[in-house]
C-alpha positions in Angstrom: 0.0 0.0 0.0 1.2 3.5 -0.8 2.7 5.5 2.1 1.2 8.8 3.2 3.6 11.7 3.3 1.5 14.2 5.4 2.0 17.9 5.7 3.0 18.8 9.3 1.7 22.1 10.8 2.8 23.6 14.1 -0.2 24.6 16.2 0.4 27.6 18.4 -1.0 27.9 21.9 -4.7 28.9 21.8 -8.1 28.7 23.4 -11.5 27.6 22.3 -14.3 29.4 24.1 -17.8 28.3 25.0 -20.7 30.7 24.2 -21.2 31.4 27.9 -17.5 32.2 28.5 -17.4 34.3 25.3 -20.2 36.5 26.7 -18.5 37.0 30.1 -15.1 37.8 28.5 -16.2 40.0 25.6 -19.7 41.2 26.6 -23.3 39.9 26.2 -24.0 39.1 22.5 -20.4 39.0 21.5 -19.4 37.0 18.5 -16.0 35.9 17.3 -14.6 38.0 14.4 -12.7 35.8 11.9 -9.2 37.1 11.2 -7.6 34.2 9.2 -8.9 30.8 8.1 -7.0 27.8 9.4 -6.1 24.7 7.4 -9.1 22.8 8.7 -12.3 23.8 6.9 -14.6 26.1 9.0 -11.9 26.8 11.6 -10.4 30.2 12.0 -8.2 32.5 14.2 -10.3 35.3 15.5 -9.4 38.9 16.1 -10.3 38.4 19.8 -7.5 37.8 22.4 -7.4 36.8 26.1 -4.9 36.2 28.9 -4.7 33.0 30.8 -3.4 33.0 34.4 -1.9 30.1 36.3 -0.3 29.8 39.8 3.1 30.9 38.5 2.5 33.2 35.5 0.3 34.7 32.8 0.3 34.3 29.0 -1.2 37.4 27.4 -2.5 37.9 23.9 -3.6 34.3 23.5 -5.3 33.6 20.2 -9.0 32.6 20.3 -10.0 30.0 17.7 -13.5 29.8 16.3 -16.2 28.8 16.1 -17.2 28.4 19.7 -17.3 25.0 21.4 -19.5 23.3 24.0 -16.7 23.7 26.6 -13.8 26.2 27.0 -10.5 24.5 26.3 -6.9 25.8 26.5 -4.1 24.1 24.4 -0.6 24.9 25.4 2.9 23.3 25.1 4.7 21.9 28.1 7.0 24.9 28.0 3.9 27.2 28.3 2.5 25.0 31.1 5.7 25.3 33.1 5.6 29.1 32.8 2.0 29.0 34.0 2.7 26.6 36.9 0.2 24.1 35.6 0.8 20.3 35.0 -1.6 19.4 32.2 -2.1 15.9 30.7 -1.7 15.1 27.0 -5.2 14.8 25.6 -7.2 14.7 22.4 -9.1 17.9 21.7 -12.4 17.9 23.5 -11.4 15.5 26.2 -11.3 18.0 29.1 -12.6 15.8 32.0 -10.1 15.8 34.8 -7.7 18.4 33.3 -6.6 21.4 35.4 -8.2 24.8 35.0 -7.0 28.4 35.0 -8.3 31.9 35.0 -9.2 33.4 31.6 -9.2 37.2 31.4 -10.9 39.2 28.6 -11.6 42.9 28.1 -15.1 42.7 29.8 -14.6 40.1 32.5 -12.9 37.0 33.6 -13.8 33.3 34.2 -12.2 30.6 36.3 -12.5 27.4 34.3 -12.4 24.3 36.5 -10.9 22.1 33.8 -9.8 22.5 30.2 -6.0 23.1 30.1 -4.2 20.4 28.1 -1.2 19.7 25.9 -2.8 18.4 22.6 -2.0 14.9 21.6 -0.2 15.0 18.3 -2.7 14.0 15.6 -3.4 13.6 11.9 -6.6 15.0 10.5 -7.5 12.9 7.5 -10.4 12.7 5.0 -12.2 9.3 4.7 -10.9 9.1 1.1 -7.3 9.5 2.2 -7.8 7.1 5.1 -9.1 4.4 2.8 -6.3 5.1 0.2 -3.6 4.8 2.8 -5.1 2.0 4.9 -5.7 4.2 8.0 -8.6 4.0 10.5 -10.1 6.5 13.0 -8.3 6.5 16.4 -5.5 4.4 15.0 -2.1 5.1 16.6 0.8 5.6 14.1 4.3 7.1 13.9 5.4 9.8 11.6 9.0 9.9 10.4 10.5 13.3 9.6 13.9 13.8 7.9 16.2 16.7 7.9 19.1 18.0 10.1 17.1 17.1 13.3 15.2 14.1 11.9 12.8 12.6 14.4 10.0 10.0 14.5 6.9 11.2 16.3 5.3 8.1 17.9 1.9 7.9 19.6 0.2 10.0 16.8 -3.6 9.5 16.7 -5.4 9.4 13.4 -8.7 11.3 13.3 -10.9 10.6 10.3 -13.8 13.0 9.2 -15.3 14.3 6.0 -14.9 17.8 7.7 -11.1 17.5 7.7 -8.3 18.4 5.3 -5.4 15.9 5.6 -2.8 17.5 7.9 -0.7 16.6 10.9 -0.7 18.9 14.0 2.1 19.2 16.5 2.8 21.9 19.1 5.6 24.3 19.0 7.8 22.3 21.4 7.6 19.3 19.0 8.1 21.5 15.9 11.2 23.0 17.4 12.6 19.6 18.4 12.4 18.5 14.8 13.6 21.9 13.4 10.4 22.1 11.3 10.3 25.2 9.1 8.2 26.1 6.1 6.1 23.3 4.6 7.4 20.0 6.0 6.1 16.5 5.5 6.5 13.3 7.4 6.0 9.6 6.4 3.2 7.9 8.2 4.2 4.5 9.6 1.3 2.3 10.6 2.0 0.4 13.8 
């Protein structure tokens, strides 16, 4: 079977807000204002920014991604988490149960989320057509081999299949820097 060479994108720290938290942080009736489309269809970086506060520090000017979600979720790298004084687990997006919380500060108010801070599990968004073509299944764990001066193999990479996706791999900035990823980089998916 043909091997998938997937485009790898570094995902910066960001927050997804619930409608209720958006209203507290930006005012009743507030809506997110799209600034730039992201690689995944329907997802965007908004004009809105917040600060997150942990026991040891604050990260200001944090990007808010849209559209809103059922629960507020903060995705940071381990470097960010240390600066905040938070010890988050590695989780798939949306799996916030049992994660630590933090304070989120916006221009009109602040909220204390009880849970929602995580380091995102590295993952591949893939269309059903590409998944079938390359013999991959939803929730399958694979490795992704990257060449270059700091070649690395990313293990424990979860495959997420949906017709709403564009085929791309997402890693955080710590992972991207470890592999010296710059520009458009690809990695070879190795099924385990």
